[in-house]
N, C-alpha and C positions, 0 to 999 in steps of 0.2 A: 261700131260695130253699125255703121251706116245710117243712123239715124241723124237728125235735125235736131232734136232738143228733146227733153221730157215729155212735151206733148205730143210727141210724132208716135203715129198710131201704132208703128212698128215697135215700138218700145214692149209692148205687150208679148211680143214673140220672144224675145230675149230676157222676160224680168227676170230673177228669181224666184219671186212668188209663182209663176207662170209657172217656170222649171219645176218648181219643187213638188208640184202636185202629180207630175207626170215620172217619180223616180220610185222606183220599186223595189229598188234593191237597198243596203248598207252603203252609206257613202264614209269614206275618211279622207278628211281633208288636212294634207301637210300642209305649213306655209311659215318660210323662214322670215321671222320678226323685223328685220331688216332688208328685207325684198324690195330693191327700187325699181324693178320692172312691173310688179306686180303689188298693187298696192294691197297692203297686209289686210285693212278691212274688208277688203271684198270677199275673203274667207268668213271673217264673221258674219258678213251680210248673208251670203249662204247658208252658215250652219244656222242662224238664226232662221230663215226662211224653212229650211230643213227640219228643224226643231217645232215650229208655229204647225207644220202639217204633218206631225205626228209622226217624220220617218226616222228610222235608224241613221245616226251620224255622229261619227268623232272629228274630233279637230285637235291636232296637234301642231303645239307651236313651237318651233325650234329657234329656240335666242340666238341672238346674236350670228343668225344666220342669212345670206343673199339667198339670190333666186337659184342660184346655180349650185346650191350644196357646196359651197368651197372648203368647208371645215370638215376632218375626218370624224371629227366625236359626232359631228350633227347628221351625218351621212348615215353612220350606223345607228343615231337613232330611229332615222326614218326608215332606216331598215328592219330595224325589231318591232316598230310600229306597224310596219307593212306585214309581215310577217305574224306577229301578235291578230291584227285586224284580218287576216284570212284565215287561219287557225280556227279566230271565233266564228266567222260566216261561211266559209267554205272548207271546212276542214279535207285533210288527205283522205280518210278512213271513211 
């Protein structure tokens, strides 16, 4: 992300703690447990930061799933979670 290390002053600009304070809408995080592109722990870090900031957040873990949603069962799980989240937070009626 363009920083030289944990003590780089630019870290504050991309920190989850800083970003979580700016969030004003509900957030849905969906992450494949076996993702090798983005570490699964990153979703937990963001989830925890949003909860700490008292923001509305949900985390859906897709077991045995990778970064690309390669399995049809977890694609369906992702779609159902997305539709449920939208119905709860942005209903069509």
